[in-house]
N, C-alpha and C positions, 0 to 999 in steps of 0.2 A: 105421621110420616106421609110424604107425598107418594103418589102412585108412581110406579116404575115408568120411565120414559126417557126422552132425550134430556130433559132438564131435571131428572131426579137427583137427589142428593144422598150420598152414602152416609148413613148414621153410624155412630160408634158409641154403643152403650157403655155405661160406666163399668170399670173393672175388666174391660176386654182390651187387649193390645191390638188385635186385628179388627179391621172395620167389618161391620155387618152390612153386607150388600145384597141387593136384590138378585144380582147375577154376577158371574165372574167377569163377563165382558164389561160391565159397568164399573167395576172396581177391582182391577187385577192386582192391587197391591197385596192382598191376602195371599195370592199365589206366589208373589215375589218373596214374601216373608217366609212362606213355608218351603220354597224351593231349596235354599241353602241348607236348611235343616234336613230335608230329605236326602240331598246329595251327601251330606256328612254321615247320615245314618247308613246310606248305601256303601260309602267308602269304608266305613268301619266294619260293616258286615263282610265286604269283600276281603279286607285285611285279615279279619278273624278267620275267614274260610281258608285263605292262603296259609295262615299260620297252622291251622288244623291239618291241612294237607301235608305241609312240610313236616309237622310233628309226627304224623302217621308214617310217612316215608322214613324218617329218621329212626323211629321205633322199629320198623321192619328191618332196616339195615343193621341196627344193633343186634337184633335177634339172630340175623344170619351170621354176622361176624363172630358172635359169642357162642355159636353152636347150640342155641337153646332148643331148636328143633333139629335134631341130628339128621333126620331123613331129608328135610327140606334144604338144609345147608349143604349136605352131601351132594344133592342133585345139582344145586347151583354151582358149587365149587367144581364138581366134576365136569359140568358143561363148559365152564370157563376154561379149565385146563385142556379139555379136548379141543375146543375151538382154537386156543392159542398154539397148541402143539400142531394142529392141522395147518395153521397159518405159517408155522416155521418150515413145513415140508412142502406146501403147495401154495399157489397163488391165491389171492382173494377170490378171483372169479371161479377157480376150481372148487374152493371150499364152499362158496355159496351154492354152486351148482350141485355138489355132492349132498349138501344138507337138504336142498330142495328135493332132490331125487329120493333121499332117504325118507323124508316126510311124506312125499307122494306115494311111495311104495307102501308105507305103513297104512295110510288112510285108504288107498285103493284096495289093498288086501283085506282090510277090515270091512270095507263096504261090500266086497264080493262075498266074504264069509257070511256076513249077516243076511245078504240077499239069498244065498243058498240055504241057510238055516231057516229063513222064513218060508222058503218054497217047500222044504222038506216037512217042516212042522205045520205048514199051511196056516201061518199066523200073519197078521197085518200090523206089525209094529211101526211101520213107516221108516223114514230115513234114520240111520243110526246116529247121524250128527245133527238131527233136527234141533235139539236144544241149543247147540252152539251156533247153528245158522240163524237162529232167531235172536241171539244176543245183540244188543245195541253196542256197536263199537265206534260209532262216529263221534268226533269231537265237536262240541258245541262252540259257538262263537265266544261264549264266556270263558270256556276252558282254554281256548287258543289264546285269548287276550291275557289270561292269567299266566300261562307259561311264557308268553312273550314278554310280559312285564318282569317276571323273574329273571329271564335271560338278559333283558336290557339292564337290569340292576347290576348283575354280575359283570357284564361287559363294561359298563361305565366305571364301576369301581376298579376293575383290572386296568383299564386305560389310564385312569387317574394315578394309580400306583406306579405304572410303568413310566408315565410322564414325570412323576416325582423322583423316580430313581435315575432315569437317564439324564434329566436336566439338573441333577445334583442339588435338590432342595435341601437334603441332609447329607453331608459328606460321609458320615459313618455308615449310614444305610446304603449309600451308593457303593462304598468300598466293600461292604459285606456282599452285595449283589454281584460285584465284579469278581470277588473271590469264589462265590458260588458258581458263576459261569465258567471260571477257569478250571474248577474241579470237574465240572460237567464235561469239559473237553477230554479229560482223561477217562471219564466214565464212558463217553461215546466212542472212544478208541478201543475200549475193551468189550463193550456190549452194544448190540444193535437195539433198535426200539422195541422189537417183539420180545427179546430176552428181558429187557428192563420191565416191560409190561407183565411178563410172566412172573418175574420175581416180585413185582408189586402185588399181584393177585395172591400169590402164595403167602406173602407177608401179611396181607390184609386178613386172611383166614387163619393165620397161625399165631401172630404176635399178640392179638387181644387175649387169646386163651392163655398163652404163656404169661402175660402180664397179670392176669387175674390170679393164677396159681402162685406166682412168685412176685407179688406186688411190693413187698417190703424190700427185698434185695434189689429189685429193679429201680425203685425210687431212690435208694441209697446211692447206687452207681450213677444214676442220672443227675442227682444232686451234686456229686463230685465233679462230673463232667461239666455241668452248667456253671459251677463256681469257677473252675479252671478257665473256661471260655470267657466268662465275664471279666476275670482278672486280666487275661491277655488283651481283650478288647479295650479295657480301661487303660492299659499301658500304651497301646497304640494310639488311642484317642488323646492321651495326654501329650504325646510327642508330636502330633500333627497339628499345625496351627489352624485354628478355625474349625476344628473337628468337634469341639465340645458342644454339647447340646445346650440350647437355651433353657434357662430355668423355667420349669413348668409352674 
């Protein structure tokens, strides 16, 4: 082999796909070959990490909705109900201000109590919230990018679905969406947004438990309703020209 220099030649021993070079600057093709593989591995790792985070959140949500930890679910459910009932009686600004005052009253009272207790007992335990003050709560660039990518995915899929419905790509789906919007006009006339949100929260924390206890009966009635709806939709679809779906 020739000595490294301006006129040196990169040698490629047998059995190796990448060239064996004296330096990266002399033969950058090795880096070019390794770069796509590294990017693919990084993308796979990021995707796996996002899947793990989503799976963890989903598992925690299921545990809450099915009351697997009664104490934790009761605290979350009660907090949601208290917040929504407060919003029905007061403005958002007042609710936020009252919550902030309540939290500050609790922390200040506890801080004064611990300070007096340390002065009486002549101990030096330090700040009572020291462990929480030292917790790292900042979001890294990778976390922000991960959440932004997830949000972008959902927004894009929602926009595509709305475009498909409003531009009548499928007549049956657009008619279903129109019927749903028509029904929501009656729902909006009977309930306001906060009442609907309150009903949704109560349903989220009650219907899963009811379904688990009476799964057989609920599945039977849901099957009857689904069959009836499918029959009605099939009749309407048969009478509307061009409403039949293309054969898949």
